N, C-alpha and C positions, 0 to 999 in steps of 0.2 A: 423451719427453711419457706422463708417466704418466696414465691417464685416472682420475678420482676415482670416477667415474658407476658405479653399480652397475644395469644393463638390469633387474634382478627386483625393484629399489624403485622407488617409483613416489612422487608428489606426497602419496595418499592416506593416510588415517590407518590406523595398524597395526588389527587385529583388537580384542585388546586393550584398545588404548587407544579404539576405536570404542568399546566395549563400557563403557568407565568412561564415555565422554562421555555416551552416551546413559541409562547411568545418575544424573550428576550433572544432566542435563535433565530426567530424569524428576522427580528429586527437587526441582528449583528448580519443575517445573512443580506439584507436590502443594503445594510450600509458597504459591505462587502461589494456588492454586484456595484452602488454608486460609484465609490472608490477606483473600482474596475475602471468603468467607463469614465470617470475623470481622468485618470491614468493615460486612457488610449487617448483620450482629448489634447491632453499636456504635449503627449509623445508626437502627436499627429502637428501639433503645431510647434514645437522645437525643431523637428524635421524640417517643415516648411520654411522656418525664421532661417536654419541653418543655409538653406538654398537659396533661400534670398540672399544672403551673407556673403554666400561664395560669387554667385549675379555681380552683385554692387562689388564686390573685391575685383573680380575680372574688369567690371566696367572701370572703376578706377584707374587698377594699372593702364588699359586702353588708353585713357582719358592724359595719364603721367605719358605716357610713351610719343600721342600727337601733340602734344604741348611741346615736349622736349624737341622732337622734328621740325616745330613749327618756330621754335626760338633760334635753331640750327641755321634753318631758312632765312630768317631775316638777320641773323649774324652774318651770314653770306653775302645776302644783297649790299646790304649797307654799314652795317653793323655802329649806327652812331644814333639807331634809336634809342632813346631811354628805358630802362627797364623797370617795371612797375616796385620792384623792390629797393632800385635807386632812388625813386622818387620821394621828396621829403611830404609831410604829411601838412595840409592848408594852413594848420596852425603854427608853424615854426618859421 
């Protein structure tokens, strides 16, 4: 009976393979760290944009209210002032 096991070989990873695995692990850790940083950056930008959008929405609503108030004041004063939406474009 032939014994194929070799006493000098063990189940551990060879030194060159271990270095390769360590290099791959280092590369993966580096990628994960970069992706974490990138996600934090994107998250911060999304929060900033959401805040800006909320601010612009409030400003838009305020401007609509003021325009409505101005239109009411114009209607109460004379009412004969043509509205921009009633005017025909120059090419008609």
